[in-house]
PDBQT receptor file of N, H, CA, C and O in Angstrom, charges set to zero:
ATOM      1  N   UNK A   1       0.954  -1.250  -0.145  1.00  0.00    +0.000 N 
ATOM      2  CA  UNK A   1      -0.035  -0.079  -0.122  1.00  0.00    +0.000 C 
ATOM      3  C   UNK A   1       0.837   1.283  -0.026  1.00  0.00    +0.000 C 
ATOM      4  O   UNK A   1       1.819   1.383   0.709  1.00  0.00    +0.000 OA
ATOM      5  N   UNK A   2       0.477   2.056  -0.650  1.00  0.00    +0.000 N 
ATOM      6  H   UNK A   2      -0.321   1.975  -1.247  1.00  0.00    +0.000 HD
ATOM      7  CA  UNK A   2       1.296   3.450  -0.681  1.00  0.00    +0.000 C 
ATOM      8  C   UNK A   2       1.233   4.270   0.487  1.00  0.00    +0.000 C 
ATOM      9  O   UNK A   2       0.254   4.160   1.225  1.00  0.00    +0.000 OA
ATOM     10  N   UNK A   3       2.110   5.046   0.741  1.00  0.00    +0.000 N 
ATOM     11  H   UNK A   3       2.906   5.135   0.141  1.00  0.00    +0.000 HD
ATOM     12  CA  UNK A   3       2.161   6.099   1.701  1.00  0.00    +0.000 C 
ATOM     13  C   UNK A   3       1.104   7.360   1.465  1.00  0.00    +0.000 C 
ATOM     14  O   UNK A   3       0.948   7.806   0.328  1.00  0.00    +0.000 OA
ATOM     15  N   UNK A   4       0.505   7.818   2.415  1.00  0.00    +0.000 N 
ATOM     16  H   UNK A   4       0.632   7.456   3.339  1.00  0.00    +0.000 HD
ATOM     17  CA  UNK A   4      -0.471   8.908   2.333  1.00  0.00    +0.000 C 
ATOM     18  C   UNK A   4       0.249  10.199   1.771  1.00  0.00    +0.000 C 
ATOM     19  O   UNK A   4       1.431  10.395   2.052  1.00  0.00    +0.000 OA
ATOM     20  N   UNK A   5      -0.408  11.014   1.037  1.00  0.00    +0.000 N 
ATOM     21  H   UNK A   5      -1.369  10.855   0.808  1.00  0.00    +0.000 HD
ATOM     22  CA  UNK A   5       0.301  12.266   0.311  1.00  0.00    +0.000 C 
ATOM     23  C   UNK A   5      -0.750  13.145   0.494  1.00  0.00    +0.000 C 
ATOM     24  O   UNK A   5      -1.890  12.788   0.791  1.00  0.00    +0.000 OA
ATOM     25  N   UNK A   6      -0.302  14.579   0.280  1.00  0.00    +0.000 N 
ATOM     26  H   UNK A   6       0.624  14.870   0.039  1.00  0.00    +0.000 HD
ATOM     27  CA  UNK A   6      -1.446  15.659   0.504  1.00  0.00    +0.000 C 
ATOM     28  C   UNK A   6      -1.605  16.294  -0.928  1.00  0.00    +0.000 C 
ATOM     29  O   UNK A   6      -0.656  16.357  -1.710  1.00  0.00    +0.000 OA
ATOM     30  N   UNK A   7      -2.819  16.742  -1.209  1.00  0.00    +0.000 N 
ATOM     31  H   UNK A   7      -3.589  16.690  -0.574  1.00  0.00    +0.000 HD
ATOM     32  CA  UNK A   7      -3.104  17.483  -2.300  1.00  0.00    +0.000 C 
ATOM     33  C   UNK A   7      -3.838  18.783  -1.925  1.00  0.00    +0.000 C 
ATOM     34  O   UNK A   7      -4.125  18.979  -0.744  1.00  0.00    +0.000 OA
ATOM     35  N   UNK A   8      -4.143  19.644  -2.836  1.00  0.00    +0.000 N 
ATOM     36  H   UNK A   8      -3.910  19.485  -3.795  1.00  0.00    +0.000 HD
ATOM     37  CA  UNK A   8      -4.849  20.978  -2.501  1.00  0.00    +0.000 C 
ATOM     38  C   UNK A   8      -6.201  20.570  -3.130  1.00  0.00    +0.000 C 
ATOM     39  O   UNK A   8      -6.161  20.224  -4.311  1.00  0.00    +0.000 OA
ATOM     40  N   UNK A   9      -7.416  20.566  -2.480  1.00  0.00    +0.000 N 
ATOM     41  H   UNK A   9      -7.448  20.847  -1.521  1.00  0.00    +0.000 HD
ATOM     42  CA  UNK A   9      -8.751  20.482  -2.929  1.00  0.00    +0.000 C 
ATOM     43  C   UNK A   9      -9.523  21.588  -2.695  1.00  0.00    +0.000 C 
ATOM     44  O   UNK A   9      -9.896  21.783  -1.538  1.00  0.00    +0.000 OA
ATOM     45  N   UNK A  10      -9.897  22.498  -3.730  1.00  0.00    +0.000 N 
ATOM     46  H   UNK A  10      -9.594  22.340  -4.670  1.00  0.00    +0.000 HD
ATOM     47  CA  UNK A  10     -10.409  23.814  -3.335  1.00  0.00    +0.000 C 
ATOM     48  C   UNK A  10      -9.771  24.696  -2.387  1.00  0.00    +0.000 C 
ATOM     49  O   UNK A  10     -10.440  25.454  -1.685  1.00  0.00    +0.000 OA
ATOM     50  N   UNK A  11      -8.337  24.631  -2.320  1.00  0.00    +0.000 N 
ATOM     51  H   UNK A  11      -7.792  24.016  -2.890  1.00  0.00    +0.000 HD
ATOM     52  CA  UNK A  11      -7.637  25.336  -1.418  1.00  0.00    +0.000 C 
ATOM     53  C   UNK A  11      -7.472  24.707   0.187  1.00  0.00    +0.000 C 
ATOM     54  O   UNK A  11      -6.964  25.314   1.129  1.00  0.00    +0.000 OA
ATOM     55  N   UNK A  12      -8.083  23.237   0.220  1.00  0.00    +0.000 N 
ATOM     56  H   UNK A  12      -8.496  22.743  -0.545  1.00  0.00    +0.000 HD
ATOM     57  CA  UNK A  12      -7.987  22.771   1.436  1.00  0.00    +0.000 C 
ATOM     58  C   UNK A  12      -6.994  21.492   1.389  1.00  0.00    +0.000 C 
ATOM     59  O   UNK A  12      -6.998  20.644   0.497  1.00  0.00    +0.000 OA
ATOM     60  N   UNK A  13      -6.169  21.516   2.482  1.00  0.00    +0.000 N 
ATOM     61  H   UNK A  13      -6.165  22.206   3.206  1.00  0.00    +0.000 HD
ATOM     62  CA  UNK A  13      -5.279  20.528   2.265  1.00  0.00    +0.000 C 
ATOM     63  C   UNK A  13      -5.827  19.252   2.433  1.00  0.00    +0.000 C 
ATOM     64  O   UNK A  13      -6.570  19.124   3.407  1.00  0.00    +0.000 OA
ATOM     65  N   UNK A  14      -5.634  18.246   1.695  1.00  0.00    +0.000 N 
ATOM     66  H   UNK A  14      -5.031  18.351   0.905  1.00  0.00    +0.000 HD
ATOM     67  CA  UNK A  14      -6.296  16.978   1.904  1.00  0.00    +0.000 C 
ATOM     68  C   UNK A  14      -5.438  15.809   1.673  1.00  0.00    +0.000 C 
ATOM     69  O   UNK A  14      -4.699  15.756   0.690  1.00  0.00    +0.000 OA
ATOM     70  N   UNK A  15      -5.515  14.817   2.594  1.00  0.00    +0.000 N 
ATOM     71  H   UNK A  15      -6.115  14.860   3.393  1.00  0.00    +0.000 HD
ATOM     72  CA  UNK A  15      -4.725  13.696   2.662  1.00  0.00    +0.000 C 
ATOM     73  C   UNK A  15      -5.306  12.328   1.718  1.00  0.00    +0.000 C 
ATOM     74  O   UNK A  15      -6.400  11.780   1.849  1.00  0.00    +0.000 OA
ATOM     75  N   UNK A  16      -4.530  12.079   1.025  1.00  0.00    +0.000 N 
ATOM     76  H   UNK A  16      -3.641  12.524   0.918  1.00  0.00    +0.000 HD
ATOM     77  CA  UNK A  16      -5.216  11.034  -0.041  1.00  0.00    +0.000 C 
ATOM     78  C   UNK A  16      -4.158   9.681   0.048  1.00  0.00    +0.000 C 
ATOM     79  O   UNK A  16      -3.040   9.829   0.542  1.00  0.00    +0.000 OA
ATOM     80  N   UNK A  17      -4.515   8.639  -0.362  1.00  0.00    +0.000 N 
ATOM     81  H   UNK A  17      -5.423   8.519  -0.764  1.00  0.00    +0.000 HD
ATOM     82  CA  UNK A  17      -3.663   7.394  -0.710  1.00  0.00    +0.000 C 
ATOM     83  C   UNK A  17      -4.144   6.647  -1.982  1.00  0.00    +0.000 C 
ATOM     84  O   UNK A  17      -5.315   6.305  -2.148  1.00  0.00    +0.000 OA
ATOM     85  N   UNK A  18      -3.137   6.422  -2.868  1.00  0.00    +0.000 N 
ATOM     86  H   UNK A  18      -2.186   6.700  -2.733  1.00  0.00    +0.000 HD
ATOM     87  CA  UNK A  18      -3.575   5.975  -4.004  1.00  0.00    +0.000 C 
ATOM     88  C   UNK A  18      -2.849   4.541  -4.067  1.00  0.00    +0.000 C 
ATOM     89  O   UNK A  18      -1.745   4.407  -3.540  1.00  0.00    +0.000 OA
ATOM     90  N   UNK A  19      -3.524   3.411  -4.757  1.00  0.00    +0.000 N 
ATOM     91  H   UNK A  19      -4.421   3.520  -5.185  1.00  0.00    +0.000 HD
ATOM     92  CA  UNK A  19      -2.943   2.131  -4.758  1.00  0.00    +0.000 C 
ATOM     93  C   UNK A  19      -3.500   1.365  -5.846  1.00  0.00    +0.000 C 
ATOM     94  O   UNK A  19      -4.678   1.573  -6.135  1.00  0.00    +0.000 OA
ATOM     95  N   UNK A  20      -2.744   0.391  -6.587  1.00  0.00    +0.000 N 
ATOM     96  H   UNK A  20      -1.787   0.222  -6.353  1.00  0.00    +0.000 HD
ATOM     97  CA  UNK A  20      -3.109  -0.382  -7.626  1.00  0.00    +0.000 C 
ATOM     98  C   UNK A  20      -2.724   0.062  -8.916  1.00  0.00    +0.000 C 
ATOM     99  O   UNK A  20      -1.900   0.971  -9.021  1.00  0.00    +0.000 OA
ATOM    100  N   UNK A  21      -3.233  -0.482  -9.915  1.00  0.00    +0.000 N 
ATOM    101  H   UNK A  21      -3.903  -1.220  -9.830  1.00  0.00    +0.000 HD
ATOM    102  CA  UNK A  21      -2.652  -0.075 -11.238  1.00  0.00    +0.000 C 
ATOM    103  C   UNK A  21      -3.405   1.186 -11.868  1.00  0.00    +0.000 C 
ATOM    104  O   UNK A  21      -4.622   1.162 -12.053  1.00  0.00    +0.000 OA
ATOM    105  N   UNK A  22      -2.659   2.219 -12.165  1.00  0.00    +0.000 N 
ATOM    106  H   UNK A  22      -1.671   2.238 -12.015  1.00  0.00    +0.000 HD
ATOM    107  CA  UNK A  22      -3.078   3.456 -12.427  1.00  0.00    +0.000 C 
ATOM    108  C   UNK A  22      -3.951   3.493 -13.697  1.00  0.00    +0.000 C 
ATOM    109  O   UNK A  22      -4.655   4.477 -13.924  1.00  0.00    +0.000 OA
ATOM    110  N   UNK A  23      -3.907   2.234 -14.682  1.00  0.00    +0.000 N 
ATOM    111  H   UNK A  23      -3.335   1.435 -14.498  1.00  0.00    +0.000 HD
ATOM    112  CA  UNK A  23      -4.586   2.170 -15.992  1.00  0.00    +0.000 C 
ATOM    113  C   UNK A  23      -6.116   1.586 -15.594  1.00  0.00    +0.000 C 
ATOM    114  O   UNK A  23      -7.045   1.594 -16.402  1.00  0.00    +0.000 OA
ATOM    115  N   UNK A  24      -6.229   1.068 -14.193  1.00  0.00    +0.000 N 
ATOM    116  H   UNK A  24      -5.475   1.061 -13.536  1.00  0.00    +0.000 HD
ATOM    117  CA  UNK A  24      -7.652   0.953 -13.919  1.00  0.00    +0.000 C 
ATOM    118  C   UNK A  24      -8.425   2.004 -13.547  1.00  0.00    +0.000 C 
ATOM    119  O   UNK A  24      -7.896   3.057 -13.190  1.00  0.00    +0.000 OA
ATOM    120  N   UNK A  25      -9.934   1.831 -13.590  1.00  0.00    +0.000 N 
ATOM    121  H   UNK A  25     -10.364   0.976 -13.880  1.00  0.00    +0.000 HD
ATOM    122  CA  UNK A  25     -10.628   3.068 -13.084  1.00  0.00    +0.000 C 
ATOM    123  C   UNK A  25     -10.453   3.217 -11.448  1.00  0.00    +0.000 C 
ATOM    124  O   UNK A  25     -10.156   2.335 -10.642  1.00  0.00    +0.000 OA
ATOM    125  N   UNK A  26     -10.717   4.538 -11.229  1.00  0.00    +0.000 N 
ATOM    126  H   UNK A  26     -10.959   5.254 -11.884  1.00  0.00    +0.000 HD
ATOM    127  CA  UNK A  26     -10.456   4.870  -9.715  1.00  0.00    +0.000 C 
ATOM    128  C   UNK A  26     -11.523   4.322  -8.875  1.00  0.00    +0.000 C 
ATOM    129  O   UNK A  26     -12.664   4.215  -9.323  1.00  0.00    +0.000 OA
ATOM    130  N   UNK A  27     -11.222   3.969  -7.687  1.00  0.00    +0.000 N 
ATOM    131  H   UNK A  27     -10.295   4.055  -7.322  1.00  0.00    +0.000 HD
ATOM    132  CA  UNK A  27     -12.422   3.848  -6.955  1.00  0.00    +0.000 C 
ATOM    133  C   UNK A  27     -12.245   4.776  -5.640  1.00  0.00    +0.000 C 
ATOM    134  O   UNK A  27     -11.482   4.485  -4.719  1.00  0.00    +0.000 OA
ATOM    135  N   UNK A  28     -13.074   5.957  -5.683  1.00  0.00    +0.000 N 
ATOM    136  H   UNK A  28     -13.694   6.194  -6.432  1.00  0.00    +0.000 HD
ATOM    137  CA  UNK A  28     -12.939   7.126  -4.514  1.00  0.00    +0.000 C 
ATOM    138  C   UNK A  28     -13.601   6.362  -3.207  1.00  0.00    +0.000 C 
ATOM    139  O   UNK A  28     -14.596   5.649  -3.330  1.00  0.00    +0.000 OA
ATOM    140  N   UNK A  29     -13.021   6.560  -2.095  1.00  0.00    +0.000 N 
ATOM    141  H   UNK A  29     -12.212   7.140  -1.995  1.00  0.00    +0.000 HD
ATOM    142  CA  UNK A  29     -13.499   6.099  -0.946  1.00  0.00    +0.000 C 
ATOM    143  C   UNK A  29     -13.522   7.388   0.089  1.00  0.00    +0.000 C 
ATOM    144  O   UNK A  29     -12.407   7.778   0.433  1.00  0.00    +0.000 OA
ATOM    145  N   UNK A  30     -14.606   8.059   0.600  1.00  0.00    +0.000 N 
ATOM    146  H   UNK A  30     -15.512   7.742   0.321  1.00  0.00    +0.000 HD
ATOM    147  CA  UNK A  30     -14.748   8.922   1.432  1.00  0.00    +0.000 C 
ATOM    148  C   UNK A  30     -15.239   8.520   2.770  1.00  0.00    +0.000 C 
ATOM    149  O   UNK A  30     -16.140   7.690   2.892  1.00  0.00    +0.000 OA
ATOM    150  N   UNK A  31     -14.698   9.058   3.709  1.00  0.00    +0.000 N 
ATOM    151  H   UNK A  31     -13.966   9.732   3.609  1.00  0.00    +0.000 HD
ATOM    152  CA  UNK A  31     -15.056   8.921   5.017  1.00  0.00    +0.000 C 
ATOM    153  C   UNK A  31     -15.954   9.914   5.691  1.00  0.00    +0.000 C 
ATOM    154  O   UNK A  31     -16.111  10.956   5.055  1.00  0.00    +0.000 OA
ATOM    155  N   UNK A  32     -16.483   9.834   6.668  1.00  0.00    +0.000 N 
ATOM    156  H   UNK A  32     -16.355   8.987   7.185  1.00  0.00    +0.000 HD
ATOM    157  CA  UNK A  32     -17.318  11.130   7.510  1.00  0.00    +0.000 C 
ATOM    158  C   UNK A  32     -16.439  11.823   8.273  1.00  0.00    +0.000 C 
ATOM    159  O   UNK A  32     -15.302  11.376   8.424  1.00  0.00    +0.000 OA
ATOM    160  N   UNK A  33     -16.817  12.966   8.844  1.00  0.00    +0.000 N 
ATOM    161  H   UNK A  33     -17.741  13.329   8.721  1.00  0.00    +0.000 HD
ATOM    162  CA  UNK A  33     -16.199  13.652   9.853  1.00  0.00    +0.000 C 
ATOM    163  C   UNK A  33     -15.794  13.002  11.105  1.00  0.00    +0.000 C 
ATOM    164  O   UNK A  33     -16.572  12.142  11.518  1.00  0.00    +0.000 OA
ATOM    165  N   UNK A  34     -14.918  13.195  11.677  1.00  0.00    +0.000 N 
ATOM    166  H   UNK A  34     -14.286  13.894  11.342  1.00  0.00    +0.000 HD
ATOM    167  CA  UNK A  34     -14.312  12.554  12.790  1.00  0.00    +0.000 C 
ATOM    168  C   UNK A  34     -13.559  11.133  12.665  1.00  0.00    +0.000 C 
ATOM    169  O   UNK A  34     -13.298  10.425  13.637  1.00  0.00    +0.000 OA
ATOM    170  N   UNK A  35     -13.237  10.807  11.274  1.00  0.00    +0.000 N 
ATOM    171  H   UNK A  35     -13.448  11.382  10.484  1.00  0.00    +0.000 HD
ATOM    172  CA  UNK A  35     -12.854   9.427  11.168  1.00  0.00    +0.000 C 
ATOM    173  C   UNK A  35     -11.398   9.768  10.167  1.00  0.00    +0.000 C 
ATOM    174  O   UNK A  35     -11.047  10.921   9.918  1.00  0.00    +0.000 OA
ATOM    175  N   UNK A  36     -10.796   8.762   9.762  1.00  0.00    +0.000 N 
ATOM    176  H   UNK A  36     -11.081   7.826   9.965  1.00  0.00    +0.000 HD
ATOM    177  CA  UNK A  36      -9.323   9.070   9.185  1.00  0.00    +0.000 C 
ATOM    178  C   UNK A  36      -9.452   8.013   7.959  1.00  0.00    +0.000 C 
ATOM    179  O   UNK A  36     -10.319   7.182   7.687  1.00  0.00    +0.000 OA
ATOM    180  N   UNK A  37      -8.159   8.409   7.292  1.00  0.00    +0.000 N 
ATOM    181  H   UNK A  37      -7.455   9.084   7.513  1.00  0.00    +0.000 HD
ATOM    182  CA  UNK A  37      -7.870   7.598   6.196  1.00  0.00    +0.000 C 
ATOM    183  C   UNK A  37      -7.484   6.164   6.402  1.00  0.00    +0.000 C 
ATOM    184  O   UNK A  37      -7.662   5.287   5.556  1.00  0.00    +0.000 OA
ATOM    185  N   UNK A  38      -6.870   5.957   7.743  1.00  0.00    +0.000 N 
ATOM    186  H   UNK A  38      -6.725   6.669   8.430  1.00  0.00    +0.000 HD
ATOM    187  CA  UNK A  38      -6.655   4.574   8.023  1.00  0.00    +0.000 C 
ATOM    188  C   UNK A  38      -7.936   3.632   8.387  1.00  0.00    +0.000 C 
ATOM    189  O   UNK A  38      -7.791   2.455   8.717  1.00  0.00    +0.000 OA
ATOM    190  N   UNK A  39      -9.030   4.185   8.306  1.00  0.00    +0.000 N 
ATOM    191  H   UNK A  39      -9.147   5.141   8.038  1.00  0.00    +0.000 HD
ATOM    192  CA  UNK A  39     -10.456   3.587   8.424  1.00  0.00    +0.000 C 
ATOM    193  C   UNK A  39     -10.577   2.561   7.207  1.00  0.00    +0.000 C 
ATOM    194  O   UNK A  39     -11.210   1.508   7.285  1.00  0.00    +0.000 OA
ATOM    195  N   UNK A  40      -9.883   3.004   6.054  1.00  0.00    +0.000 N 
ATOM    196  H   UNK A  40      -9.369   3.860   5.990  1.00  0.00    +0.000 HD
ATOM    197  CA  UNK A  40     -10.168   2.267   5.020  1.00  0.00    +0.000 C 
ATOM    198  C   UNK A  40      -9.106   1.232   4.497  1.00  0.00    +0.000 C 
ATOM    199  O   UNK A  40      -9.203   0.727   3.379  1.00  0.00    +0.000 OA
ATOM    200  N   UNK A  41      -8.152   0.967   5.318  1.00  0.00    +0.000 N 
ATOM    201  H   UNK A  41      -8.074   1.377   6.226  1.00  0.00    +0.000 HD
ATOM    202  CA  UNK A  41      -7.048   0.253   5.024  1.00  0.00    +0.000 C 
ATOM    203  C   UNK A  41      -7.402  -1.364   4.935  1.00  0.00    +0.000 C 
ATOM    204  O   UNK A  41      -6.868  -2.108   4.112  1.00  0.00    +0.000 OA
ATOM    205  N   UNK A  42      -8.457  -1.826   5.980  1.00  0.00    +0.000 N 
ATOM    206  H   UNK A  42      -8.891  -1.222   6.648  1.00  0.00    +0.000 HD
ATOM    207  CA  UNK A  42      -9.080  -3.182   5.745  1.00  0.00    +0.000 C 
ATOM    208  C   UNK A  42      -9.944  -3.127   4.372  1.00  0.00    +0.000 C 
ATOM    209  O   UNK A  42      -9.833  -4.151   3.698  1.00  0.00    +0.000 OA
ATOM    210  N   UNK A  43     -10.724  -2.189   3.873  1.00  0.00    +0.000 N 
ATOM    211  H   UNK A  43     -10.813  -1.357   4.420  1.00  0.00    +0.000 HD
ATOM    212  CA  UNK A  43     -11.475  -2.004   2.946  1.00  0.00    +0.000 C 
ATOM    213  C   UNK A  43     -10.536  -2.125   1.560  1.00  0.00    +0.000 C 
ATOM    214  O   UNK A  43     -10.850  -2.927   0.680  1.00  0.00    +0.000 OA
ATOM    215  N   UNK A  44      -9.582  -1.425   1.462  1.00  0.00    +0.000 N 
ATOM    216  H   UNK A  44      -9.326  -0.774   2.176  1.00  0.00    +0.000 HD
ATOM    217  CA  UNK A  44      -8.761  -1.428   0.451  1.00  0.00    +0.000 C 
ATOM    218  C   UNK A  44      -8.137  -2.685   0.129  1.00  0.00    +0.000 C 
ATOM    219  O   UNK A  44      -8.040  -3.015  -1.053  1.00  0.00    +0.000 OA
ATOM    220  N   UNK A  45      -7.646  -3.517   1.172  1.00  0.00    +0.000 N 
ATOM    221  H   UNK A  45      -7.724  -3.249   2.132  1.00  0.00    +0.000 HD
ATOM    222  CA  UNK A  45      -7.124  -4.900   0.940  1.00  0.00    +0.000 C 
ATOM    223  C   UNK A  45      -8.121  -5.876   0.145  1.00  0.00    +0.000 C 
ATOM    224  O   UNK A  45      -7.880  -6.546  -0.859  1.00  0.00    +0.000 OA
ATOM    225  N   UNK A  46      -9.351  -5.761   0.910  1.00  0.00    +0.000 N 
ATOM    226  H   UNK A  46      -9.547  -5.217   1.726  1.00  0.00    +0.000 HD
ATOM    227  CA  UNK A  46     -10.610  -6.530   0.351  1.00  0.00    +0.000 C 
ATOM    228  C   UNK A  46     -10.724  -6.140  -1.020  1.00  0.00    +0.000 C 
ATOM    229  O   UNK A  46     -10.706  -7.017  -1.883  1.00  0.00    +0.000 OA
ATOM    230  N   UNK A  47     -10.848  -4.850  -1.352  1.00  0.00    +0.000 N 
ATOM    231  H   UNK A  47     -10.862  -4.137  -0.651  1.00  0.00    +0.000 HD
ATOM    232  CA  UNK A  47     -11.283  -4.312  -2.598  1.00  0.00    +0.000 C 
ATOM    233  C   UNK A  47     -10.297  -5.022  -3.643  1.00  0.00    +0.000 C 
ATOM    234  O   UNK A  47     -10.711  -5.622  -4.635  1.00  0.00    +0.000 OA
ATOM    235  N   UNK A  48      -9.152  -4.905  -3.358  1.00  0.00    +0.000 N 
ATOM    236  H   UNK A  48      -8.816  -4.418  -2.553  1.00  0.00    +0.000 HD
ATOM    237  CA  UNK A  48      -8.059  -5.584  -4.469  1.00  0.00    +0.000 C 
ATOM    238  C   UNK A  48      -8.256  -6.993  -4.670  1.00  0.00    +0.000 C 
ATOM    239  O   UNK A  48      -8.113  -7.518  -5.774  1.00  0.00    +0.000 OA
ATOM    240  N   UNK A  49      -8.598  -7.650  -3.577  1.00  0.00    +0.000 N 
ATOM    241  H   UNK A  49      -8.715  -7.223  -2.680  1.00  0.00    +0.000 HD
ATOM    242  CA  UNK A  49      -8.522  -9.235  -3.767  1.00  0.00    +0.000 C 
ATOM    243  C   UNK A  49     -10.007  -9.373  -4.418  1.00  0.00    +0.000 C 
ATOM    244  O   UNK A  49     -10.183 -10.372  -5.115  1.00  0.00    +0.000 OA
ATOM    245  N   UNK A  50     -10.922  -8.610  -4.283  1.00  0.00    +0.000 N 
ATOM    246  H   UNK A  50     -10.778  -7.798  -3.717  1.00  0.00    +0.000 HD
ATOM    247  CA  UNK A  50     -12.526  -8.865  -5.072  1.00  0.00    +0.000 C 
ATOM    248  C   UNK A  50     -12.177  -8.547  -6.565  1.00  0.00    +0.000 C 
ATOM    249  O   UNK A  50     -12.288  -9.358  -7.485  1.00  0.00    +0.000 OA
ATOM    250  N   UNK A  51     -11.732  -7.236  -6.682  1.00  0.00    +0.000 N 
ATOM    251  H   UNK A  51     -11.641  -6.577  -5.935  1.00  0.00    +0.000 HD
ATOM    252  CA  UNK A  51     -11.709  -6.510  -7.991  1.00  0.00    +0.000 C 
ATOM    253  C   UNK A  51     -10.640  -6.917  -8.813  1.00  0.00    +0.000 C 
ATOM    254  O   UNK A  51     -10.877  -6.849 -10.019  1.00  0.00    +0.000 OA
ATOM    255  N   UNK A  52      -9.427  -7.359  -8.449  1.00  0.00    +0.000 N 
ATOM    256  H   UNK A  52      -9.235  -7.414  -7.469  1.00  0.00    +0.000 HD
ATOM    257  CA  UNK A  52      -8.666  -8.241  -9.064  1.00  0.00    +0.000 C 
ATOM    258  C   UNK A  52      -7.274  -7.618  -8.749  1.00  0.00    +0.000 C 
ATOM    259  O   UNK A  52      -6.247  -8.159  -9.160  1.00  0.00    +0.000 OA
TER     260      UNK A  52
């Protein structure tokens, strides 16, 4: 899994993580307020197993 990175979205510093083959379609995963990027770690592993 890649390390988190930061990018600017409408002037707001946003932490993102990318994984997988860049040629495949993206699957954006958003969390609610009070949660974190790490909440998606288990789902990311499962998604890669299911999707391919």
